[in-house]
FIKOLMAR-58416 format. One record per atom (N, C-alpha, C, CB): x, y, z; atom name; residue number from 1. Coordinates in steps of 0.001 Angstrom, whole numbers, plus 500000, padded with zeros to 6 digits. Glycine has a CB too. Layout:
BEGIN
((X, Y, Z), "CA", NUM),
...
***
This chain:
BEGIN
((479328, 716398, 057370), "N", 1),
((478628, 716343, 058628), "CA", 1),
((478142, 717744, 058957), "C", 1),
((479531, 715776, 059752), "CB", 1),
((476907, 717839, 059387), "N", 2),
((476352, 719130, 059782), "CA", 2),
((476540, 719318, 061282), "C", 2),
((474850, 719233, 059396), "CB", 2),
((477054, 720463, 061651), "N", 3),
((477249, 720784, 063052), "CA", 3),
((476201, 721811, 063455), "C", 3),
((478688, 721312, 063319), "CB", 3),
((475530, 721568, 064534), "N", 4),
((474471, 722446, 065004), "CA", 4),
((474883, 723126, 066292), "C", 4),
((473174, 721670, 065205), "CB", 4),
((474614, 724425, 066376), "N", 5),
((474980, 725165, 067581), "CA", 5),
((474294, 724614, 068820), "C", 5),
((474637, 726628, 067418), "CB", 5),
((473073, 724144, 068667), "N", 6),
((472299, 723714, 069819), "CA", 6),
((472504, 722239, 070177), "C", 6),
((470847, 723969, 069564), "CB", 6),
((473357, 721542, 069443), "N", 7),
((473570, 720116, 069679), "CA", 7),
((475030, 719834, 069964), "C", 7),
((473099, 719293, 068482), "CB", 7),
((475271, 718720, 070651), "N", 8),
((476636, 718311, 070956), "CA", 8),
((477354, 717849, 069693), "C", 8),
((476641, 717197, 072008), "CB", 8),
((478608, 718174, 069586), "N", 9),
((479470, 717598, 068560), "CA", 9),
((480891, 717571, 069096), "C", 9),
((479388, 718405, 067225), "CB", 9),
((481689, 716685, 068527), "N", 10),
((483083, 716549, 068943), "CA", 10),
((483875, 717673, 068287), "C", 10),
((483667, 715140, 068558), "CB", 10),
((484320, 718627, 069083), "N", 11),
((484996, 719810, 068557), "CA", 11),
((486409, 719509, 068043), "C", 11),
((485063, 720875, 069628), "CB", 11),
((487041, 718472, 068559), "N", 12),
((488380, 718108, 068132), "CA", 12),
((488252, 717177, 066922), "C", 12),
((489185, 717427, 069298), "CB", 12),
((488373, 717734, 065720), "N", 13),
((488113, 716962, 064505), "CA", 13),
((489097, 715815, 064308), "C", 13),
((488157, 717870, 063305), "CB", 13),
((490348, 716001, 064685), "N", 14),
((491330, 714925, 064569), "CA", 14),
((490952, 713764, 065495), "C", 14),
((492752, 715445, 064904), "CB", 14),
((490595, 714087, 066715), "N", 15),
((490164, 713059, 067664), "CA", 15),
((488893, 712379, 067167), "C", 15),
((489932, 713671, 069063), "CB", 15),
((487992, 713151, 066595), "N", 16),
((486752, 712588, 066072), "CA", 16),
((487036, 711560, 064969), "C", 16),
((485847, 713706, 065534), "CB", 16),
((487944, 711882, 064077), "N", 17),
((488321, 710938, 063015), "CA", 17),
((488914, 709659, 063615), "C", 17),
((489335, 711592, 062041), "CB", 17),
((489734, 709813, 064636), "N", 18),
((490314, 708642, 065301), "CA", 18),
((489230, 707789, 065963), "C", 18),
((491350, 709081, 066349), "CB", 18),
((488255, 708437, 066597), "N", 19),
((487169, 707688, 067247), "CA", 19),
((486320, 706959, 066216), "C", 19),
((486284, 708630, 068083), "CB", 19),
((486038, 707606, 065087), "N", 20),
((485265, 706947, 064035), "CA", 20),
((486031, 705749, 063475), "C", 20),
((484931, 707941, 062907), "CB", 20),
((487313, 705909, 063246), "N", 21),
((488135, 704805, 062739), "CA", 21),
((488185, 703658, 063737), "C", 21),
((489557, 705290, 062429), "CB", 21),
((488354, 703983, 065017), "N", 22),
((488381, 702964, 066058), "CA", 22),
((487070, 702195, 066091), "C", 22),
((488659, 703597, 067423), "CB", 22),
((485950, 702915, 066019), "N", 23),
((484635, 702282, 066042), "CA", 23),
((484491, 701271, 064909), "C", 23),
((483534, 703338, 065946), "CB", 23),
((484841, 701672, 063699), "N", 24),
((484712, 700783, 062549), "CA", 24),
((485623, 699567, 062683), "C", 24),
((485032, 701537, 061260), "CB", 24),
((486819, 699783, 063192), "N", 25),
((487761, 698675, 063381), "CA", 25),
((487234, 697695, 064429), "C", 25),
((489151, 699209, 063799), "CB", 25),
((486717, 698207, 065532), "N", 26),
((486218, 697352, 066605), "CA", 26),
((484965, 696581, 066192), "C", 26),
((485923, 698189, 067838), "CB", 26),
((484108, 697208, 065416), "N", 27),
((482883, 696538, 064989), "CA", 27),
((483129, 695504, 063904), "C", 27),
((481888, 697553, 064499), "CB", 27),
((484116, 695738, 063064), "N", 28),
((484439, 694790, 062002), "CA", 28),
((483328, 694699, 060965), "C", 28),
((484707, 693418, 062590), "CB", 28),
((483351, 693636, 060185), "N", 29),
((482369, 693443, 059117), "CA", 29),
((481063, 692905, 059704), "C", 29),
((482919, 692476, 058032), "CB", 29),
((480018, 693662, 059543), "N", 30),
((478694, 693261, 060001), "CA", 30),
((477691, 693356, 058858), "C", 30),
((478243, 694132, 061186), "CB", 30),
((478151, 693108, 057648), "N", 31),
((477332, 693330, 056459), "CA", 31),
((476086, 692448, 056397), "C", 31),
((478159, 693099, 055234), "CB", 31),
((476011, 691417, 057231), "N", 32),
((474820, 690577, 057268), "CA", 32),
((473961, 690872, 058502), "C", 32),
((475218, 689103, 057247), "CB", 32),
((474332, 691897, 059257), "N", 33),
((473620, 692219, 060501), "CA", 33),
((473031, 693621, 060432), "C", 33),
((474563, 692100, 061716), "CB", 33),
((472049, 693864, 061297), "N", 34),
((471426, 695182, 061405), "CA", 34),
((471903, 695875, 062675), "C", 34),
((469882, 695065, 061397), "CB", 34),
((471814, 697199, 062672), "N", 35),
((472221, 697996, 063827), "CA", 35),
((471071, 698904, 064239), "C", 35),
((473493, 698829, 063511), "CB", 35),
((470792, 698943, 065529), "N", 36),
((469861, 699904, 066110), "CA", 36),
((470697, 700864, 066929), "C", 36),
((468746, 699204, 066986), "CB", 36),
((470684, 702127, 066550), "N", 37),
((471416, 703124, 067339), "CA", 37),
((470424, 704070, 067981), "C", 37),
((472430, 703908, 066460), "CB", 37),
((470506, 704123, 069314), "N", 38),
((469635, 704993, 070093), "CA", 38),
((470441, 706226, 070473), "C", 38),
((469072, 704261, 071365), "CB", 38),
((469863, 707379, 070286), "N", 39),
((470529, 708661, 070517), "CA", 39),
((471680, 708853, 069525), "C", 39),
((471052, 708745, 071970), "CB", 39),
((471329, 708881, 068260), "N", 40),
((472332, 708982, 067196), "CA", 40),
((472888, 710386, 067007), "C", 40),
((471743, 708514, 065906), "CB", 40),
((472284, 711382, 067641), "N", 41),
((472761, 712751, 067456), "CA", 41),
((472665, 713159, 066002), "C", 41),
((474202, 712893, 067947), "CB", 41),
((473695, 713819, 065523), "N", 42),
((473698, 714253, 064120), "CA", 42),
((474269, 713184, 063188), "C", 42),
((474501, 715542, 063972), "CB", 42),
((474479, 711994, 063720), "N", 43),
((474945, 710886, 062895), "CA", 43),
((476450, 710698, 062872), "C", 43),
((474470, 711074, 061518), "CB", 43),
((477143, 711304, 063805), "N", 44),
((478604, 711254, 063823), "CA", 44),
((479158, 709834, 063759), "C", 44),
((479117, 711933, 065061), "CB", 44),
((478566, 708921, 064490), "N", 45),
((478998, 707521, 064445), "CA", 45),
((478068, 706676, 063577), "C", 45),
((479061, 706940, 065860), "CB", 45),
((476832, 707098, 063472), "N", 46),
((475831, 706356, 062719), "CA", 46),
((476177, 706261, 061241), "C", 46),
((474478, 706999, 062885), "CB", 46),
((476539, 707370, 060642), "N", 47),
((476817, 707377, 059205), "CA", 47),
((478003, 706489, 058848), "C", 47),
((477078, 708796, 058731), "CB", 47),
((479136, 706581, 059538), "N", 48),
((480227, 705654, 059234), "CA", 48),
((479848, 704198, 059491), "C", 48),
((481447, 706011, 060053), "CB", 48),
((479080, 703947, 060569), "N", 49),
((478685, 702575, 060889), "CA", 49),
((477797, 701978, 059799), "C", 49),
((477959, 702536, 062232), "CB", 49),
((477050, 702810, 059112), "N", 50),
((476178, 702315, 058042), "CA", 50),
((476974, 701618, 056940), "C", 50),
((475369, 703466, 057446), "CB", 50),
((478243, 701949, 056823), "N", 51),
((479076, 701335, 055778), "CA", 51),
((479421, 699878, 056075), "C", 51),
((480356, 702127, 055609), "CB", 51),
((479212, 699442, 057324), "N", 52),
((479595, 698070, 057673), "CA", 52),
((478418, 697215, 058151), "C", 52),
((480656, 698099, 058744), "CB", 52),
((477200, 697776, 058116), "N", 53),
((476010, 697024, 058496), "CA", 53),
((475062, 696906, 057309), "C", 53),
((475300, 697696, 059688), "CB", 53),
((474226, 695862, 057339), "N", 54),
((473242, 695657, 056281), "CA", 54),
((472201, 696765, 056293), "C", 54),
((472565, 694292, 056432), "CB", 54),
((471678, 697043, 057475), "N", 55),
((470642, 698064, 057655), "CA", 55),
((470860, 698742, 058994), "C", 55),
((469210, 697444, 057572), "CB", 55),
((470615, 700046, 059052), "N", 56),
((470765, 700792, 060297), "CA", 56),
((469472, 701553, 060578), "C", 56),
((471978, 701765, 060224), "CB", 56),
((468967, 701409, 061791), "N", 57),
((467827, 702184, 062262), "CA", 57),
((468344, 703053, 063395), "C", 57),
((466626, 701259, 062729), "CB", 57),
((468176, 704358, 063255), "N", 58),
((468715, 705289, 064246), "CA", 58),
((467605, 706199, 064761), "C", 58),
((469867, 706127, 063643), "CB", 58),
((467692, 706536, 066027), "N", 59),
((466701, 707413, 066634), "CA", 59),
((467398, 708455, 067505), "C", 59),
((465683, 706598, 067466), "CB", 59),
((466679, 709535, 067771), "N", 60),
((467245, 710642, 068535), "CA", 60),
((466090, 711476, 069080), "C", 60),
((468210, 711513, 067654), "CB", 60),
((466199, 711958, 070320), "N", 61),
((465144, 712783, 070907), "CA", 61),
((465249, 714251, 070488), "C", 61),
((465191, 712678, 072421), "CB", 61),
((466418, 714677, 070090), "N", 62),
((466641, 716063, 069662), "CA", 62),
((466250, 716187, 068187), "C", 62),
((468140, 716494, 069884), "CB", 62),
((465147, 716845, 067921), "N", 63),
((464641, 716978, 066558), "CA", 63),
((465613, 717651, 065604), "C", 63),
((463367, 717743, 066575), "CB", 63),
((466351, 718660, 066081), "N", 64),
((467323, 719343, 065218), "CA", 64),
((468470, 718419, 064833), "C", 64),
((467872, 720589, 065915), "CB", 64),
((468954, 717652, 065799), "N", 65),
((470034, 716706, 065510), "CA", 65),
((469545, 715628, 064559), "C", 65),
((470569, 716070, 066808), "CB", 65),
((468313, 715174, 064754), "N", 66),
((467743, 714159, 063881), "CA", 66),
((467636, 714663, 062442), "C", 66),
((466370, 713735, 064393), "CB", 66),
((467202, 715907, 062285), "N", 67),
((467116, 716505, 060949), "CA", 67),
((468501, 716590, 060307), "C", 67),
((466475, 717910, 061025), "CB", 67),
((469515, 716916, 061109), "N", 68),
((470885, 716988, 060590), "CA", 68),
((471372, 715608, 060166), "C", 68),
((471836, 717583, 061646), "CB", 68),
((471080, 714595, 060949), "N", 69),
((471481, 713224, 060602), "CA", 69),
((470830, 712802, 059289), "C", 69),
((471098, 712236, 061733), "CB", 69),
((469551, 713111, 059129), "N", 70),
((468849, 712781, 057879), "CA", 70),
((469481, 713495, 056692), "C", 70),
((467360, 713152, 057981), "CB", 70),
((469766, 714770, 056861), "N", 71),
((470360, 715554, 055780), "CA", 71),
((471750, 715026, 055417), "C", 71),
((470443, 717035, 056179), "CB", 71),
((472537, 714688, 056421), "N", 72),
((473887, 714155, 056177), "CA", 72),
((473814, 712817, 055445), "C", 72),
((474656, 713989, 057510), "CB", 72),
((472886, 711972, 055853), "N", 73),
((472732, 710669, 055195), "CA", 73),
((472329, 710850, 053737), "C", 73),
((471686, 709809, 055932), "CB", 73),
((471443, 711798, 053493), "N", 74),
((471001, 712062, 052125), "CA", 74),
((472151, 712590, 051271), "C", 74),
((469840, 713063, 052122), "CB", 74),
((472895, 713545, 051816), "N", 75),
((474037, 714121, 051090), "CA", 75),
((475100, 713069, 050788), "C", 75),
((474657, 715267, 051897), "CB", 75),
((475289, 712143, 051721), "N", 76),
((476297, 711091, 051557), "CA", 76),
((475756, 709904, 050757), "C", 76),
((476785, 710614, 052926), "CB", 76),
((474490, 709984, 050350), "N", 77),
((473847, 708924, 049570), "CA", 77),
((473892, 707576, 050297), "C", 77),
((474519, 708798, 048200), "CB", 77),
((473641, 707624, 051610), "N", 78),
((473588, 706404, 052414), "CA", 78),
((472167, 705882, 052340), "C", 78),
((474030, 706661, 053905), "CB", 78),
((471992, 704740, 051748), "N", 79),
((470652, 704222, 051481), "CA", 79),
((470202, 703148, 052467), "C", 79),
((470599, 703668, 050094), "CB", 79),
((471083, 702644, 053289), "N", 80),
((470715, 701586, 054231), "CA", 80),
((470473, 702136, 055641), "C", 80),
((471808, 700517, 054272), "CB", 80),
((470183, 703425, 055734), "N", 81),
((469972, 704081, 057021), "CA", 81),
((468580, 704656, 057082), "C", 81),
((471012, 705179, 057257), "CB", 81),
((467850, 704276, 058117), "N", 82),
((466534, 704839, 058369), "CA", 82),
((466634, 705624, 059662), "C", 82),
((465423, 703726, 058448), "CB", 82),
((466352, 706920, 059591), "N", 83),
((466464, 707807, 060750), "CA", 83),
((465066, 708253, 061143), "C", 83),
((467382, 709041, 060445), "CB", 83),
***
């Protein structure tokens, strides 16, 4: 995950891991469904969510955060995410 000085990120990494795990558990298997995420930031929740959805479309008004989300998705080889 890329952290940007000018963008929000969860500074408590342990808490962040717990929140990501909780999100995936609550959403369950959605492999036949699509997800639209508005204000995806740097992809903190978007990238993990892509593992349980068929297709993910994410948007963000902060261009720097959007670029970070794209770069993270590319590095993680996430192919079902359009940012």
